[in-house]
Structure formats: C-alpha cells, structure tokens
Biopython code that builds the backbone (N, CA, C, O; Angstrom):
import numpy as np
from Bio.PDB.StructureBuilder import StructureBuilder

atoms = [
    (1, "MET", "N", (4.891, -3.183, -28.866)),
    (1, "MET", "CA", (3.505, -3.503, -28.576)),
    (1, "MET", "C", (3.383, -4.198, -27.226)),
    (1, "MET", "O", (2.418, -3.956, -26.502)),
    (2, "MET", "N", (4.315, -5.036, -26.878)),
    (2, "MET", "CA", (4.301, -5.744, -25.611)),
    (2, "MET", "C", (4.358, -4.764, -24.443)),
    (2, "MET", "O", (3.660, -4.950, -23.446)),
    (3, "VAL", "N", (5.176, -3.733, -24.554)),
    (3, "VAL", "CA", (5.318, -2.746, -23.493)),
    (3, "VAL", "C", (4.000, -2.001, -23.295)),
    (3, "VAL", "O", (3.583, -1.789, -22.156)),
    (4, "LEU", "N", (3.346, -1.607, -24.365)),
    (4, "LEU", "CA", (2.077, -0.902, -24.283)),
    (4, "LEU", "C", (1.022, -1.778, -23.614)),
    (4, "LEU", "O", (0.281, -1.299, -22.756)),
    (5, "ASN", "N", (0.944, -3.034, -23.987)),
    (5, "ASN", "CA", (-0.027, -3.939, -23.378)),
    (5, "ASN", "C", (0.206, -4.084, -21.882)),
    (5, "ASN", "O", (-0.744, -4.126, -21.100)),
    (6, "ASN", "N", (1.466, -4.159, -21.490)),
    (6, "ASN", "CA", (1.770, -4.265, -20.063)),
    (6, "ASN", "C", (1.410, -2.978, -19.326)),
    (6, "ASN", "O", (0.992, -3.023, -18.169)),
    (7, "ALA", "N", (1.567, -1.845, -19.980)),
    (7, "ALA", "CA", (1.294, -0.563, -19.340)),
    (7, "ALA", "C", (-0.195, -0.354, -19.089)),
    (7, "ALA", "O", (-0.567, 0.297, -18.112)),
    (8, "ILE", "N", (-1.047, -0.890, -19.946)),
    (8, "ILE", "CA", (-2.481, -0.665, -19.769)),
    (8, "ILE", "C", (-3.195, -1.856, -19.140)),
    (8, "ILE", "O", (-4.391, -1.788, -18.857)),
    (9, "ALA", "N", (-2.469, -2.934, -18.925)),
    (9, "ALA", "CA", (-3.087, -4.106, -18.313)),
    (9, "ALA", "C", (-3.426, -3.801, -16.859)),
    (9, "ALA", "O", (-2.686, -3.088, -16.183)),
    (10, "PRO", "N", (-4.547, -4.342, -16.377)),
    (10, "PRO", "CA", (-4.890, -4.112, -14.969)),
    (10, "PRO", "C", (-3.796, -4.668, -14.075)),
    (10, "PRO", "O", (-3.189, -5.699, -14.364)),
    (11, "HIS", "N", (-3.566, -3.960, -12.986)),
    (11, "HIS", "CA", (-2.534, -4.424, -12.058)),
    (11, "HIS", "C", (-3.040, -5.643, -11.308)),
    (11, "HIS", "O", (-4.205, -5.692, -10.911)),
    (12, "PRO", "N", (-2.169, -6.633, -11.110)),
    (12, "PRO", "CA", (-2.599, -7.807, -10.345)),
    (12, "PRO", "C", (-2.865, -7.398, -8.901)),
    (12, "PRO", "O", (-2.246, -6.462, -8.395)),
    (13, "PRO", "N", (-3.771, -8.090, -8.244)),
    (13, "PRO", "CA", (-4.055, -7.740, -6.855)),
    (13, "PRO", "C", (-2.800, -7.876, -6.009)),
    (13, "PRO", "O", (-2.018, -8.809, -6.189)),
    (14, "LYS", "N", (-2.615, -6.952, -5.097)),
    (14, "LYS", "CA", (-1.463, -7.004, -4.207)),
    (14, "LYS", "C", (-1.674, -8.101, -3.185)),
    (14, "LYS", "O", (-2.803, -8.395, -2.793)),
    (15, "ASN", "N", (-0.574, -8.703, -2.757)),
    (15, "ASN", "CA", (-0.667, -9.665, -1.672)),
    (15, "ASN", "C", (-1.092, -8.931, -0.420)),
    (15, "ASN", "O", (-0.665, -7.803, -0.176)),
    (16, "HIS", "N", (-1.929, -9.566, 0.368)),
    (16, "HIS", "CA", (-2.397, -8.935, 1.593)),
    (16, "HIS", "C", (-1.211, -8.800, 2.534)),
    (16, "HIS", "O", (-0.586, -9.794, 2.903)),
    (17, "ASP", "N", (-0.913, -7.606, 2.909)),
    (17, "ASP", "CA", (0.229, -7.324, 3.756)),
    (17, "ASP", "C", (-0.139, -7.668, 5.201)),
    (17, "ASP", "O", (-0.949, -6.982, 5.823)),
    (18, "SER", "N", (0.462, -8.735, 5.725)),
    (18, "SER", "CA", (0.106, -9.188, 7.066)),
    (18, "SER", "C", (0.506, -8.170, 8.129)),
    (18, "SER", "O", (-0.142, -8.090, 9.173)),
    (19, "HIS", "N", (1.554, -7.395, 7.887)),
    (19, "HIS", "CA", (1.966, -6.362, 8.841)),
    (19, "HIS", "C", (0.874, -5.302, 8.965)),
    (19, "HIS", "O", (0.529, -4.898, 10.075)),
    (20, "ASN", "N", (0.335, -4.854, 7.850)),
    (20, "ASN", "CA", (-0.754, -3.869, 7.874)),
    (20, "ASN", "C", (-1.999, -4.446, 8.529)),
    (20, "ASN", "O", (-2.716, -3.743, 9.240)),
    (21, "GLN", "N", (-2.254, -5.727, 8.289)),
    (21, "GLN", "CA", (-3.416, -6.372, 8.899)),
    (21, "GLN", "C", (-3.248, -6.410, 10.421)),
    (21, "GLN", "O", (-4.201, -6.161, 11.159)),
    (22, "ILE", "N", (-2.066, -6.714, 10.875)),
    (22, "ILE", "CA", (-1.807, -6.756, 12.320)),
    (22, "ILE", "C", (-1.971, -5.361, 12.924)),
    (22, "ILE", "O", (-2.564, -5.210, 13.992)),
    (23, "LEU", "N", (-1.447, -4.345, 12.240)),
    (23, "LEU", "CA", (-1.600, -2.971, 12.733)),
    (23, "LEU", "C", (-3.069, -2.575, 12.807)),
    (23, "LEU", "O", (-3.495, -1.945, 13.775)),
    (24, "MET", "N", (-3.836, -2.937, 11.797)),
    (24, "MET", "CA", (-5.258, -2.606, 11.789)),
    (24, "MET", "C", (-5.979, -3.340, 12.918)),
    (24, "MET", "O", (-6.823, -2.750, 13.593)),
    (25, "GLN", "N", (-5.660, -4.616, 13.133)),
    (25, "GLN", "CA", (-6.268, -5.377, 14.229)),
    (25, "GLN", "C", (-5.969, -4.715, 15.570)),
    (25, "GLN", "O", (-6.857, -4.566, 16.410)),
    (26, "GLN", "N", (-4.710, -4.318, 15.764)),
    (26, "GLN", "CA", (-4.324, -3.686, 17.016)),
    (26, "GLN", "C", (-5.037, -2.351, 17.211)),
    (26, "GLN", "O", (-5.501, -2.045, 18.309)),
    (27, "ALA", "N", (-5.123, -1.560, 16.147)),
    (27, "ALA", "CA", (-5.787, -0.261, 16.241)),
    (27, "ALA", "C", (-7.269, -0.442, 16.565)),
    (27, "ALA", "O", (-7.805, 0.236, 17.442)),
    (28, "LEU", "N", (-7.923, -1.352, 15.860)),
    (28, "LEU", "CA", (-9.343, -1.607, 16.121)),
    (28, "LEU", "C", (-9.543, -2.093, 17.551)),
    (28, "LEU", "O", (-10.455, -1.642, 18.244)),
    (29, "GLY", "N", (-8.690, -3.010, 17.987)),
    (29, "GLY", "CA", (-8.787, -3.530, 19.353)),
    (29, "GLY", "C", (-8.626, -2.432, 20.386)),
    (29, "GLY", "O", (-9.371, -2.387, 21.366)),
    (30, "THR", "N", (-7.664, -1.546, 20.179)),
    (30, "THR", "CA", (-7.422, -0.441, 21.107)),
    (30, "THR", "C", (-8.615, 0.504, 21.151)),
    (30, "THR", "O", (-9.074, 0.891, 22.226)),
    (31, "VAL", "N", (-9.111, 0.871, 19.980)),
    (31, "VAL", "CA", (-10.245, 1.796, 19.909)),
    (31, "VAL", "C", (-11.486, 1.184, 20.572)),
    (31, "VAL", "O", (-12.191, 1.863, 21.319)),
    (32, "ILE", "N", (-11.746, -0.077, 20.300)),
    (32, "ILE", "CA", (-12.899, -0.758, 20.905)),
    (32, "ILE", "C", (-12.725, -0.853, 22.416)),
    (32, "ILE", "O", (-13.662, -0.592, 23.171)),
    (33, "ASP", "N", (-11.518, -1.228, 22.858)),
    (33, "ASP", "CA", (-11.247, -1.350, 24.292)),
    (33, "ASP", "C", (-11.415, -0.022, 25.029)),
    (33, "ASP", "O", (-11.859, -0.003, 26.176)),
    (34, "LYS", "N", (-11.066, 1.073, 24.383)),
    (34, "LYS", "CA", (-11.225, 2.403, 24.999)),
    (34, "LYS", "C", (-12.678, 2.866, 24.963)),
    (34, "LYS", "O", (-13.096, 3.664, 25.802)),
    (35, "GLY", "N", (-13.446, 2.372, 24.000)),
    (35, "GLY", "CA", (-14.832, 2.798, 23.859)),
    (35, "GLY", "C", (-15.808, 2.029, 24.725)),
    (35, "GLY", "O", (-16.806, 2.589, 25.178)),
    (36, "MET", "N", (-15.540, 0.762, 24.961)),
    (36, "MET", "CA", (-16.490, -0.070, 25.719)),
    (36, "MET", "C", (-16.776, 0.463, 27.118)),
    (36, "MET", "O", (-17.941, 0.484, 27.515)),
    (37, "PRO", "N", (-15.779, 0.896, 27.886)),
    (37, "PRO", "CA", (-16.094, 1.422, 29.228)),
    (37, "PRO", "C", (-16.949, 2.697, 29.192)),
    (37, "PRO", "O", (-17.553, 3.067, 30.199)),
    (38, "LEU", "N", (-16.997, 3.354, 28.055)),
    (38, "LEU", "CA", (-17.812, 4.574, 27.928)),
    (38, "LEU", "C", (-19.281, 4.269, 27.697)),
    (38, "LEU", "O", (-20.106, 5.182, 27.662)),
    (39, "MET", "N", (-19.618, 2.993, 27.539)),
    (39, "MET", "CA", (-21.002, 2.610, 27.262)),
    (39, "MET", "C", (-21.851, 2.770, 28.524)),
    (39, "MET", "O", (-22.314, 1.797, 29.119)),
    (40, "ILE", "N", (-22.035, 4.017, 28.903)),
    (40, "ILE", "CA", (-22.877, 4.354, 30.047)),
    (40, "ILE", "C", (-23.954, 5.313, 29.556)),
    (40, "ILE", "O", (-23.720, 6.105, 28.643)),
    (41, "ASN", "N", (-25.110, 5.240, 30.153)),
    (41, "ASN", "CA", (-26.236, 6.051, 29.687)),
    (41, "ASN", "C", (-26.014, 7.543, 29.812)),
    (41, "ASN", "O", (-26.610, 8.315, 29.062)),
    (42, "ASP", "N", (-25.176, 7.966, 30.735)),
    (42, "ASP", "CA", (-24.971, 9.401, 30.905)),
    (42, "ASP", "C", (-23.676, 9.887, 30.249)),
    (42, "ASP", "O", (-23.049, 10.834, 30.726)),
    (43, "LEU", "N", (-23.286, 9.240, 29.168)),
    (43, "LEU", "CA", (-22.115, 9.653, 28.392)),
    (43, "LEU", "C", (-22.344, 11.067, 27.859)),
    (43, "LEU", "O", (-23.379, 11.350, 27.256)),
    (44, "SER", "N", (-21.385, 11.938, 28.084)),
    (44, "SER", "CA", (-21.543, 13.322, 27.630)),
    (44, "SER", "C", (-21.079, 13.476, 26.186)),
    (44, "SER", "O", (-20.330, 12.648, 25.669)),
    (45, "GLU", "N", (-21.530, 14.535, 25.555)),
    (45, "GLU", "CA", (-21.081, 14.862, 24.190)),
    (45, "GLU", "C", (-19.569, 15.072, 24.178)),
    (45, "GLU", "O", (-18.894, 14.688, 23.223)),
    (46, "GLU", "N", (-19.039, 15.681, 25.235)),
    (46, "GLU", "CA", (-17.600, 15.933, 25.309)),
    (46, "GLU", "C", (-16.808, 14.628, 25.379)),
    (46, "GLU", "O", (-15.796, 14.479, 24.694)),
    (47, "GLN", "N", (-17.264, 13.687, 26.200)),
    (47, "GLN", "CA", (-16.588, 12.387, 26.284)),
    (47, "GLN", "C", (-16.645, 11.673, 24.937)),
    (47, "GLN", "O", (-15.651, 11.101, 24.488)),
    (48, "LEU", "N", (-17.800, 11.710, 24.303)),
    (48, "LEU", "CA", (-17.946, 11.083, 22.992)),
    (48, "LEU", "C", (-17.010, 11.739, 21.990)),
    (48, "LEU", "O", (-16.345, 11.044, 21.222)),
    (49, "SER", "N", (-16.947, 13.046, 21.985)),
    (49, "SER", "CA", (-16.098, 13.779, 21.052)),
    (49, "SER", "C", (-14.623, 13.409, 21.217)),
    (49, "SER", "O", (-13.909, 13.231, 20.230)),
    (50, "ILE", "N", (-14.176, 13.295, 22.455)),
    (50, "ILE", "CA", (-12.787, 12.911, 22.721)),
    (50, "ILE", "C", (-12.515, 11.518, 22.181)),
    (50, "ILE", "O", (-11.495, 11.292, 21.530)),
    (51, "TRP", "N", (-13.423, 10.581, 22.446)),
    (51, "TRP", "CA", (-13.235, 9.215, 21.954)),
    (51, "TRP", "C", (-13.293, 9.170, 20.425)),
    (51, "TRP", "O", (-12.505, 8.464, 19.796)),
    (52, "LEU", "N", (-14.216, 9.914, 19.831)),
    (52, "LEU", "CA", (-14.306, 9.934, 18.365)),
    (52, "LEU", "C", (-13.015, 10.469, 17.741)),
    (52, "LEU", "O", (-12.524, 9.915, 16.758)),
    (53, "ASP", "N", (-12.469, 11.539, 18.308)),
    (53, "ASP", "CA", (-11.201, 12.072, 17.793)),
    (53, "ASP", "C", (-10.102, 11.025, 17.890)),
    (53, "ASP", "O", (-9.330, 10.837, 16.950)),
    (54, "PHE", "N", (-10.034, 10.346, 19.026)),
    (54, "PHE", "CA", (-9.045, 9.289, 19.226)),
    (54, "PHE", "C", (-9.247, 8.168, 18.215)),
    (54, "PHE", "O", (-8.289, 7.712, 17.591)),
    (55, "SER", "N", (-10.493, 7.723, 18.050)),
    (55, "SER", "CA", (-10.759, 6.594, 17.151)),
    (55, "SER", "C", (-10.447, 6.958, 15.702)),
    (55, "SER", "O", (-9.880, 6.152, 14.965)),
    (56, "LYS", "N", (-10.820, 8.179, 15.294)),
    (56, "LYS", "CA", (-10.533, 8.609, 13.913)),
    (56, "LYS", "C", (-9.025, 8.650, 13.669)),
    (56, "LYS", "O", (-8.553, 8.206, 12.623)),
    (57, "GLU", "N", (-8.283, 9.174, 14.617)),
    (57, "GLU", "CA", (-6.832, 9.276, 14.444)),
    (57, "GLU", "C", (-6.178, 7.898, 14.396)),
    (57, "GLU", "O", (-5.284, 7.667, 13.581)),
    (58, "MET", "N", (-6.610, 6.988, 15.253)),
    (58, "MET", "CA", (-6.061, 5.624, 15.246)),
    (58, "MET", "C", (-6.308, 4.948, 13.902)),
    (58, "MET", "O", (-5.413, 4.305, 13.354)),
    (59, "LEU", "N", (-7.510, 5.091, 13.375)),
    (59, "LEU", "CA", (-7.814, 4.459, 12.084)),
    (59, "LEU", "C", (-7.098, 5.162, 10.940)),
    (59, "LEU", "O", (-6.650, 4.514, 9.994)),
    (60, "ARG", "N", (-6.988, 6.481, 11.022)),
    (60, "ARG", "CA", (-6.298, 7.224, 9.964)),
    (60, "ARG", "C", (-4.837, 6.793, 9.876)),
    (60, "ARG", "O", (-4.306, 6.608, 8.781)),
    (61, "VAL", "N", (-4.201, 6.636, 11.008)),
    (61, "VAL", "CA", (-2.785, 6.281, 11.042)),
    (61, "VAL", "C", (-2.559, 4.855, 10.515)),
    (61, "VAL", "O", (-1.561, 4.594, 9.843)),
    (62, "THR", "N", (-3.465, 3.953, 10.811)),
    (62, "THR", "CA", (-3.255, 2.556, 10.424)),
    (62, "THR", "C", (-3.882, 2.186, 9.090)),
    (62, "THR", "O", (-3.537, 1.151, 8.520)),
    (63, "ALA", "N", (-4.789, 3.001, 8.581)),
    (63, "ALA", "CA", (-5.449, 2.668, 7.311)),
    (63, "ALA", "C", (-4.464, 2.835, 6.164)),
    (63, "ALA", "O", (-4.008, 3.941, 5.876)),
    (64, "LYS", "N", (-4.153, 1.760, 5.536)),
    (64, "LYS", "CA", (-3.271, 1.754, 4.371)),
    (64, "LYS", "C", (-4.106, 1.342, 3.160)),
    (64, "LYS", "O", (-5.267, 0.957, 3.300)),
    (65, "ASP", "N", (-3.527, 1.423, 2.012)),
    (65, "ASP", "CA", (-4.177, 1.147, 0.727)),
    (65, "ASP", "C", (-5.505, 0.403, 0.823)),
    (65, "ASP", "O", (-6.563, 0.997, 0.612)),
    (66, "THR", "N", (-5.462, -0.878, 1.135)),
    (66, "THR", "CA", (-6.680, -1.678, 1.096)),
    (66, "THR", "C", (-7.592, -1.417, 2.281)),
    (66, "THR", "O", (-8.777, -1.745, 2.215)),
    (67, "ALA", "N", (-7.085, -0.840, 3.361)),
    (67, "ALA", "CA", (-7.906, -0.590, 4.542)),
    (67, "ALA", "C", (-8.451, 0.833, 4.590)),
    (67, "ALA", "O", (-9.165, 1.193, 5.525)),
    (68, "SER", "N", (-8.122, 1.635, 3.599)),
    (68, "SER", "CA", (-8.583, 3.020, 3.638)),
    (68, "SER", "C", (-10.105, 3.113, 3.571)),
    (68, "SER", "O", (-10.683, 4.079, 4.068)),
    (69, "TYR", "N", (-10.755, 2.132, 2.969)),
    (69, "TYR", "CA", (-12.215, 2.125, 2.935)),
    (69, "TYR", "C", (-12.779, 2.066, 4.352)),
    (69, "TYR", "O", (-13.841, 2.629, 4.617)),
    (70, "VAL", "N", (-12.087, 1.397, 5.252)),
    (70, "VAL", "CA", (-12.524, 1.317, 6.651)),
    (70, "VAL", "C", (-12.579, 2.723, 7.239)),
    (70, "VAL", "O", (-13.559, 3.098, 7.882)),
    (71, "TYR", "N", (-11.543, 3.478, 7.018)),
    (71, "TYR", "CA", (-11.448, 4.843, 7.543)),
    (71, "TYR", "C", (-12.503, 5.751, 6.909)),
    (71, "TYR", "O", (-13.192, 6.492, 7.610)),
    (72, "ILE", "N", (-12.625, 5.689, 5.596)),
    (72, "ILE", "CA", (-13.586, 6.548, 4.897)),
    (72, "ILE", "C", (-15.015, 6.214, 5.316)),
    (72, "ILE", "O", (-15.807, 7.117, 5.583)),
    (73, "ASN", "N", (-15.348, 4.944, 5.374)),
    (73, "ASN", "CA", (-16.693, 4.548, 5.795)),
    (73, "ASN", "C", (-16.965, 4.945, 7.243)),
    (73, "ASN", "O", (-18.083, 5.324, 7.592)),
    (74, "TYR", "N", (-15.937, 4.856, 8.078)),
    (74, "TYR", "CA", (-16.087, 5.246, 9.479)),
    (74, "TYR", "C", (-16.380, 6.748, 9.576)),
    (74, "TYR", "O", (-17.246, 7.170, 10.342)),
    (75, "LEU", "N", (-15.655, 7.542, 8.797)),
    (75, "LEU", "CA", (-15.914, 8.985, 8.797)),
    (75, "LEU", "C", (-17.331, 9.282, 8.323)),
    (75, "LEU", "O", (-17.997, 10.157, 8.875)),
    (76, "GLN", "N", (-17.795, 8.566, 7.314)),
    (76, "GLN", "CA", (-19.159, 8.765, 6.818)),
    (76, "GLN", "C", (-20.187, 8.399, 7.890)),
    (76, "GLN", "O", (-21.200, 9.080, 8.053)),
    (77, "LEU", "N", (-19.912, 7.325, 8.609)),
    (77, "LEU", "CA", (-20.805, 6.920, 9.698)),
    (77, "LEU", "C", (-20.874, 8.020, 10.751)),
    (77, "LEU", "O", (-21.960, 8.391, 11.196)),
    (78, "ILE", "N", (-19.727, 8.537, 11.145)),
    (78, "ILE", "CA", (-19.685, 9.581, 12.167)),
    (78, "ILE", "C", (-20.447, 10.821, 11.697)),
    (78, "ILE", "O", (-21.229, 11.394, 12.456)),
    (79, "LEU", "N", (-20.222, 11.231, 10.460)),
    (79, "LEU", "CA", (-20.942, 12.394, 9.939)),
    (79, "LEU", "C", (-22.453, 12.175, 9.964)),
    (79, "LEU", "O", (-23.214, 13.073, 10.323)),
    (80, "THR", "N", (-22.868, 11.001, 9.589)),
    (80, "THR", "CA", (-24.295, 10.673, 9.600)),
    (80, "THR", "C", (-24.835, 10.703, 11.025)),
    (80, "THR", "O", (-25.894, 11.276, 11.281)),
    (81, "LEU", "N", (-24.108, 10.087, 11.949)),
    (81, "LEU", "CA", (-24.558, 10.047, 13.336)),
    (81, "LEU", "C", (-24.636, 11.441, 13.955)),
    (81, "LEU", "O", (-25.549, 11.728, 14.730)),
    (82, "MET", "N", (-23.693, 12.296, 13.617)),
    (82, "MET", "CA", (-23.666, 13.642, 14.194)),
    (82, "MET", "C", (-24.834, 14.492, 13.706)),
    (82, "MET", "O", (-25.188, 15.482, 14.345)),
    (83, "SER", "N", (-25.429, 14.116, 12.589)),
    (83, "SER", "CA", (-26.561, 14.885, 12.068)),
    (83, "SER", "C", (-27.894, 14.381, 12.618)),
    (83, "SER", "O", (-28.955, 14.862, 12.221)),
    (84, "THR", "N", (-27.836, 13.418, 13.523)),
    (84, "THR", "CA", (-29.060, 12.872, 14.113)),
    (84, "THR", "C", (-29.271, 13.433, 15.513)),
    (84, "THR", "O", (-28.418, 14.136, 16.055)),
    (85, "LYS", "N", (-30.408, 13.112, 16.078)),
    (85, "LYS", "CA", (-30.722, 13.521, 17.445)),
    (85, "LYS", "C", (-30.488, 12.378, 18.425)),
    (85, "LYS", "O", (-31.038, 12.375, 19.527)),
    (86, "LEU", "N", (-29.673, 11.409, 18.022)),
    (86, "LEU", "CA", (-29.365, 10.294, 18.913)),
    (86, "LEU", "C", (-28.569, 10.803, 20.114)),
    (86, "LEU", "O", (-27.892, 11.829, 20.044)),
    (87, "THR", "N", (-28.666, 10.075, 21.191)),
    (87, "THR", "CA", (-27.887, 10.422, 22.382)),
    (87, "THR", "C", (-26.419, 10.056, 22.141)),
    (87, "THR", "O", (-26.126, 9.259, 21.250)),
    (88, "PRO", "N", (-25.497, 10.623, 22.918)),
    (88, "PRO", "CA", (-24.090, 10.236, 22.782)),
    (88, "PRO", "C", (-23.899, 8.725, 22.961)),
    (88, "PRO", "O", (-23.103, 8.107, 22.255)),
    (89, "TYR", "N", (-24.630, 8.141, 23.902)),
    (89, "TYR", "CA", (-24.577, 6.697, 24.121)),
    (89, "TYR", "C", (-24.944, 5.944, 22.845)),
    (89, "TYR", "O", (-24.253, 5.000, 22.464)),
    (90, "GLN", "N", (-26.018, 6.352, 22.189)),
    (90, "GLN", "CA", (-26.465, 5.682, 20.965)),
    (90, "GLN", "C", (-25.457, 5.859, 19.830)),
    (90, "GLN", "O", (-25.227, 4.929, 19.057)),
    (91, "LYS", "N", (-24.862, 7.028, 19.727)),
    (91, "LYS", "CA", (-23.845, 7.275, 18.701)),
    (91, "LYS", "C", (-22.632, 6.382, 18.932)),
    (91, "LYS", "O", (-22.101, 5.783, 17.997)),
    (92, "LEU", "N", (-22.201, 6.302, 20.188)),
    (92, "LEU", "CA", (-21.067, 5.437, 20.529)),
    (92, "LEU", "C", (-21.406, 3.991, 20.206)),
    (92, "LEU", "O", (-20.576, 3.262, 19.663)),
    (93, "TYR", "N", (-22.607, 3.578, 20.532)),
    (93, "TYR", "CA", (-23.043, 2.214, 20.248)),
    (93, "TYR", "C", (-22.892, 1.888, 18.762)),
    (93, "TYR", "O", (-22.356, 0.838, 18.408)),
    (94, "HIS", "N", (-23.357, 2.771, 17.903)),
    (94, "HIS", "CA", (-23.289, 2.525, 16.457)),
    (94, "HIS", "C", (-21.835, 2.506, 15.967)),
    (94, "HIS", "O", (-21.482, 1.708, 15.099)),
    (95, "CYS", "N", (-21.012, 3.369, 16.512)),
    (95, "CYS", "CA", (-19.592, 3.373, 16.133)),
    (95, "CYS", "C", (-18.919, 2.065, 16.544)),
    (95, "CYS", "O", (-18.177, 1.467, 15.766)),
    (96, "LEU", "N", (-19.185, 1.631, 17.765)),
    (96, "LEU", "CA", (-18.595, 0.379, 18.235)),
    (96, "LEU", "C", (-19.106, -0.809, 17.430)),
    (96, "LEU", "O", (-18.341, -1.728, 17.136)),
    (97, "GLN", "N", (-20.379, -0.806, 17.071)),
    (97, "GLN", "CA", (-20.926, -1.876, 16.236)),
    (97, "GLN", "C", (-20.179, -1.957, 14.905)),
    (97, "GLN", "O", (-19.809, -3.042, 14.455)),
    (98, "TYR", "N", (-19.963, -0.805, 14.284)),
    (98, "TYR", "CA", (-19.240, -0.761, 13.014)),
    (98, "TYR", "C", (-17.831, -1.309, 13.200)),
    (98, "TYR", "O", (-17.378, -2.140, 12.412)),
    (99, "LEU", "N", (-17.141, -0.851, 14.230)),
    (99, "LEU", "CA", (-15.761, -1.287, 14.453)),
    (99, "LEU", "C", (-15.684, -2.777, 14.761)),
    (99, "LEU", "O", (-14.751, -3.450, 14.323)),
    (100, "LEU", "N", (-16.638, -3.292, 15.497)),
    (100, "LEU", "CA", (-16.667, -4.739, 15.795)),
    (100, "LEU", "C", (-16.895, -5.535, 14.504)),
    (100, "LEU", "O", (-16.274, -6.581, 14.310)),
    (101, "GLU", "N", (-17.763, -5.061, 13.635)),
    (101, "GLU", "CA", (-17.997, -5.752, 12.357)),
    (101, "GLU", "C", (-16.730, -5.714, 11.493)),
    (101, "GLU", "O", (-16.380, -6.709, 10.857)),
    (102, "ILE", "N", (-16.057, -4.583, 11.474)),
    (102, "ILE", "CA", (-14.811, -4.491, 10.706)),
    (102, "ILE", "C", (-13.755, -5.414, 11.300)),
    (102, "ILE", "O", (-12.984, -6.028, 10.563)),
    (103, "MET", "N", (-13.714, -5.515, 12.615)),
    (103, "MET", "CA", (-12.752, -6.408, 13.277)),
    (103, "MET", "C", (-12.964, -7.848, 12.811)),
    (103, "MET", "O", (-11.998, -8.580, 12.595)),
    (104, "LYS", "N", (-14.223, -8.254, 12.656)),
    (104, "LYS", "CA", (-14.519, -9.612, 12.160)),
    (104, "LYS", "C", (-13.940, -9.809, 10.762)),
    (104, "LYS", "O", (-13.375, -10.861, 10.460)),
    (105, "VAL", "N", (-14.080, -8.804, 9.920)),
    (105, "VAL", "CA", (-13.585, -8.889, 8.537)),
    (105, "VAL", "C", (-12.062, -8.936, 8.526)),
    (105, "VAL", "O", (-11.467, -9.726, 7.794)),
    (106, "VAL", "N", (-11.444, -8.103, 9.325)),
    (106, "VAL", "CA", (-9.980, -8.044, 9.373)),
    (106, "VAL", "C", (-9.408, -9.353, 9.899)),
    (106, "VAL", "O", (-8.359, -9.801, 9.437)),
    (107, "LEU", "N", (-10.083, -9.966, 10.855)),
    (107, "LEU", "CA", (-9.600, -11.214, 11.419)),
    (107, "LEU", "C", (-9.843, -12.413, 10.523)),
    (107, "LEU", "O", (-9.218, -13.458, 10.699)),
    (108, "ALA", "N", (-10.746, -12.271, 9.561)),
    (108, "ALA", "CA", (-11.073, -13.401, 8.682)),
    (108, "ALA", "C", (-9.943, -13.712, 7.726)),
    (108, "ALA", "O", (-10.055, -14.635, 6.918)),
]
sb = StructureBuilder()
sb.init_structure("model")
sb.init_model(0)
sb.init_chain("A")
sb.init_seg("    ")
for serial, (resi, resn, name, xyz) in enumerate(atoms, 1):
    if name == "N":
        sb.init_residue(resn, " ", resi, " ")
    sb.init_atom(name, np.array(xyz, "f"), 0.0, 1.0, " ", f" {name:<3s}", serial, name[0])
structure = sb.get_structure()
C-alpha cells in the first residue's frame, strides 16, 4: 500500500535549477540586445522575420521544463501579432515588451 501511495502522490516541486535560470537570462539578454537596435520606424518585414526566427530559436534552445511556458507564450504572441495589421516596428515593440517582462520574472 505504501508503494501505491507514493506512486500516485503529487511530485514535489523541483528545485529551481540555477544553471537553467542563468541560461534563460543570457538568452533573453541576447535576444533583447539584438532587437533593440532594430527599433526604427522603417523596420522591414524581412528584418523583423530574421530577428523573430533568431529569438524563437534562442528561447527554444534554452527553454527547459519550467521555462517552456515562456517559449509557448512567446510563440502565441508572435502568431497573434502576425495576424494583425501592425507595422513591423509595432510587432517588434510588443515582442520586446514581452521579453523584458519575462526578464524581470526570471531575475526575481
């Protein structure tokens, strides 16, 4: 009976892996640093697309168990933004805003 109870008991929360947190901080910092200089009014769709591909790949590579929500939510944001008539500049702005907010959470 003890074995069965242990098998169905909820798993205790995992300790926050500081290595994964550092990787996520670095990835977010890199993506933000590469995106900020693009904040120009005449940003092209092609430039935005290149940066979006880069940002998605950086987050995909670093998103581990507890950080995967960051990646999934980011993809949802991008899909939503791409279905709008916003300018590339405005789309980049919203992506950077999201990443900056996530950076605050990761650093906390």
